[in-house]
N, C-alpha and C positions, 0 to 999 in steps of 0.2 A: 618537490610540490607531490603529493599522494599518488599512485597511478593506482586507477581505476579498471575493476576486471573489466573484462567484455557483458559477462551476465549483468552487472550493475549499471553498466552504459545501456543497455540495451533497454531494462523496464525503465530507468531515468528518462530516455529519450522519448517512449513509450507513452511514461506518465506526462510530460510535457505538452507533449501531440494532443495529448487528451484534454489537458486544459487549455492549452490554446483553442481548438473543437468547441468544447465543451462550453467556455465561458465562468467554469468554475473556479473558485477559488481556491489557492491551493492548501489552506486549512479545512473545506467543507471537501476536501477530496479525501485526505488522510484520513478524517474524521470516520466519512460513509464508506472506504475503502476498508479500512482496520481498527476503526475505531482510534487514533492518533494524528491530532492536527497539527504534529510537530513531524509526518512523514516526508514530506515534501522537504521541506530545508536539508532535513537528514539525512534524505538521499542526496539532494544535495553538496550537503559537506563530506559525503562521501560514506554513509552507511551504509552496509552490505547486511541488506536483507536475507531474512533467513527464506529456503524452497516454501516455506507453507505462506508466509509473507507475499511473497511473489505470486503465490497462487490465489490467496485473497484480493490483491490487488488486481490483478487478471481477470479472475471473475467479476470482480466489481467493475471493470473497464467493460466486458463481452457481456456482461447481465444486467449490468443497472440496480444488481441489489447489495441494498446495504449492508454494513458489518451490522451483527447480530454479537451481540457479547458473550450471551447463552450460549447460541451453537458453538460458538468458538472458545468456551473455558475449557482450561482442563477440569475442569474438577466436572465429574457426571454425576446421571442423577442418582439419588442412594447414597453418594457420599457423605460423610459425616464431616 
């Protein structure tokens, strides 16, 4: 069995708690938090999210602010 790191277990536990308390579906959470409907299943399967992804997840859980693809795009305004 794959060993999960402490930070991964922490974020997964927080997501699971948020899902249980909010009643939100796992796919709705993933879309709202980071724009990925498979996020929760991937975390449960052992995905190690990047720090930036963890920050977005935390921001969503704390503020309820939904994922905005334009705000998180790697392309900047004016880039061709």
